[in-house]
C-alpha positions as CSV (number, residue, x, y, z in Angstrom):
1,M,147.1,81.8,55.9
2,T,145.4,78.6,55.1
3,K,141.7,78.9,55.2
4,G,138.8,76.4,55.0
5,T,135.1,76.5,54.6
6,Q,132.8,76.1,57.6
7,Q,129.2,74.9,57.3
8,S,127.5,74.8,60.7
9,S,124.2,75.6,62.4
10,L,123.8,78.7,64.7
11,D,121.7,79.0,67.8
12,N,118.5,78.8,65.7
13,V,119.4,75.2,64.8
14,S,115.7,74.4,65.3
15,K,115.1,76.3,62.0
16,N,117.7,74.3,60.2
17,T,119.6,77.4,59.2
18,V,122.9,76.7,57.6
19,V,125.7,79.2,57.5
20,N,128.7,79.2,55.2
21,G,131.9,81.1,56.0
22,E,135.7,81.1,56.0
23,H,137.9,80.5,58.9
24,G,141.6,80.2,59.6
25,P,143.9,79.0,62.4
26,Q,143.0,80.2,65.8
27,V,144.6,80.6,69.2
28,Y,142.3,79.9,72.2
29,F,142.8,80.8,75.8
30,H,141.7,78.4,78.6
31,P,141.2,80.6,81.7
32,G,141.0,77.7,84.1
33,S,144.6,76.6,83.5
34,A,146.0,79.8,81.9
35,T,146.9,77.8,78.8
36,L,147.1,78.9,75.1
37,L,145.8,76.3,72.6
38,C,146.8,76.6,69.0
39,V,144.5,75.1,66.4
40,D,145.1,74.9,62.6
41,A,142.5,75.8,60.1
42,K,141.4,72.3,59.3
43,D,140.9,71.3,63.0
44,N,139.4,74.7,63.8
45,R,136.5,74.0,61.4
46,L,135.6,71.0,63.5
47,L,136.1,72.9,66.8
48,I,133.8,75.7,65.6
49,Q,131.1,73.2,64.8
50,E,131.3,72.0,68.3
51,Q,131.3,75.5,69.6
52,L,128.2,76.4,67.6
53,K,126.4,73.3,68.9
54,M,127.2,73.7,72.6
55,T,126.7,77.4,72.6
56,A,123.3,77.1,70.9
57,L,122.1,74.6,73.4
58,L,123.3,76.7,76.4
59,E,121.7,79.8,74.9
60,N,118.4,78.1,74.2
61,Q,118.3,76.9,77.8
62,K,119.1,80.4,79.1
63,K,116.5,82.1,76.9
64,A,113.8,79.6,78.0
65,Q,114.6,80.2,81.6
66,I,114.5,84.0,81.2
67,A,111.2,83.7,79.4
68,L,109.7,81.7,82.3
69,D,111.1,84.1,84.9
70,E,109.6,87.1,83.1
71,L,106.3,85.4,82.8
72,N,106.2,84.5,86.5
73,F,107.1,88.1,87.3
74,E,104.3,89.4,85.1
75,M,101.8,87.0,86.8
76,L,102.9,88.3,90.2
77,T,102.5,92.0,89.2
78,Q,99.1,91.3,87.6
79,A,97.7,89.2,90.4
80,G,94.2,90.4,91.2
81,K,94.1,92.4,88.0
82,Q,94.0,89.5,85.5
83,P,92.4,86.0,86.1
84,Q,94.8,83.0,86.2
85,R,93.3,81.4,83.2
86,V,94.6,84.2,81.0
87,Y,98.1,82.9,81.6
88,D,97.5,79.1,81.8
89,S,98.2,78.4,78.1
90,K,101.2,80.6,77.9
91,L,102.6,79.2,81.2
92,Q,102.3,75.7,80.0
93,S,104.0,76.5,76.7
94,T,106.8,78.3,78.4
95,Y,107.4,75.4,80.8
96,Q,107.5,73.0,77.9
97,Q,110.0,75.1,76.0
98,L,112.3,75.1,79.1
99,N,111.8,71.3,79.5
100,D,112.7,70.7,75.9
101,A,115.8,72.9,76.1
102,N,116.9,71.1,79.3
103,K,116.4,67.7,77.6
104,Q,118.4,68.7,74.5
105,L,121.3,70.0,76.6
106,K,121.4,67.0,79.0
107,A,121.4,64.6,76.0
108,E,124.6,66.2,74.8
109,L,126.1,66.4,78.3
110,K,125.3,62.9,79.4
111,T,128.9,61.8,78.7
112,L,130.4,64.4,81.0
113,T,132.0,63.5,84.2
114,A,130.2,64.8,87.3
115,K,133.3,66.1,88.9
116,I,136.4,67.0,86.9
117,P,139.9,68.1,88.0
118,E,139.9,71.9,88.6
119,G,142.4,74.1,86.7
120,E,143.2,71.6,84.0
121,L,142.7,71.8,80.2
122,L,141.4,68.3,79.5
123,D,141.6,66.8,76.0
124,E,140.8,63.5,74.2
125,N,143.5,61.6,76.2
126,S,141.6,62.4,79.4
127,K,138.3,60.8,78.3
128,G,139.1,57.5,80.0
129,S,139.0,59.2,83.4
130,A,137.2,62.5,82.9
131,I,135.2,64.5,80.2
132,G,134.4,68.1,81.0
133,L,133.1,71.2,79.3
134,M,136.0,73.5,78.7
135,E,135.7,77.3,78.4
136,L,137.8,78.6,75.5
137,I,138.3,82.2,74.5
138,P,139.4,82.9,70.9
139,L,142.2,85.5,71.0
140,Q,142.5,86.4,67.3
141,K,139.9,88.9,66.2
142,T,136.8,87.1,65.0
143,A,133.2,87.9,64.3
144,G,132.3,84.8,66.3
145,F,132.4,84.1,70.0
146,K,133.9,86.0,72.9
147,S,133.7,82.9,75.0
148,T,132.7,79.4,74.1
149,Y,132.3,75.9,75.6
150,V,133.7,72.7,74.1
151,R,133.6,69.2,75.3
152,S,137.1,68.1,76.3
153,D,137.0,64.9,74.2
154,K,136.7,67.1,71.1
155,I,140.1,68.8,71.9
156,R,142.9,66.9,70.1
157,S,145.9,65.9,72.1
158,H,148.4,66.9,69.3
159,W,147.3,70.6,69.3
160,R,150.1,72.8,70.6
161,K,149.6,74.0,74.1
162,Y,151.5,76.7,76.0
163,K,150.9,77.0,79.7
164,L,151.7,80.5,81.0
165,S,154.2,80.8,83.8
166,E,153.5,82.7,87.0
167,V,155.7,85.5,85.7
168,D,153.6,85.8,82.6
169,K,150.4,85.9,84.6
170,E,151.7,88.7,86.8
171,S,153.6,90.9,84.3
172,G,152.0,90.1,81.0
173,E,155.4,90.5,79.4
174,A,155.3,87.2,77.5
175,S,151.8,87.7,76.4
176,F,149.4,90.4,75.0
177,I,146.9,89.6,77.8
178,K,146.9,91.1,81.2
179,Y,145.9,88.5,83.8
180,T,144.0,89.0,87.0
181,D,142.1,86.8,89.4
182,K,138.6,86.2,88.0
183,E,135.5,84.1,88.6
184,V,135.1,81.4,86.0
185,T,131.7,79.9,85.1
186,D,131.6,76.2,84.3
187,V,128.7,74.0,83.4
188,D,128.3,70.6,85.0
189,A,126.9,67.3,83.7
190,N,123.3,68.5,84.5
191,G,123.7,71.8,82.7
192,N,123.9,73.8,85.9
193,E,126.4,76.7,86.1
194,T,129.0,76.7,88.8
195,K,131.5,79.5,89.6
196,K,135.1,79.2,90.8
197,S,138.1,81.5,91.1
198,S,140.7,81.3,88.5
199,I,143.2,83.3,86.4
200,G,141.7,85.1,83.5
201,K,141.9,88.2,81.2
202,G,142.0,91.6,82.8
């Protein structure tokens, strides 16, 4: 199996941490369209870099929001026991962290189309009409991600794609995945999560 060397940042990109590692070809599953996407080692290196970048931005936003929610909850439970000024500095800092995370994410998502076609795996050929954030699930065993997000204009049109038939989805005979109806989470151009029903792994 052909392998290459990956050099990318993880979700602590703010610390400028660089990670070296090996990677090979990968097969990804796009649950929205029930499509298999085959990527060779060379292109997978670039795709992993995109995954690292987008996943880090989404995780940073989520962590900042959780930190703010937890602080607000603590302030509510301590109301009357602790003066407000005790939390003023921490509250301001936590809000700033969330604002920074939102700005960084929106800067990367500004090229995304507000409304994209549902149930389609978009690629670079679609960027003239729509650019979306595609959820991809790596199927070969990896120490990396269970589910990742990639901007559709980073998906090359020449990568092999296999759309599963209705028979495949129902029986699983042509695949090693069992398919069931599931709720898929997408991220829009503003970084907000939206949920819709689709076909996914069971």
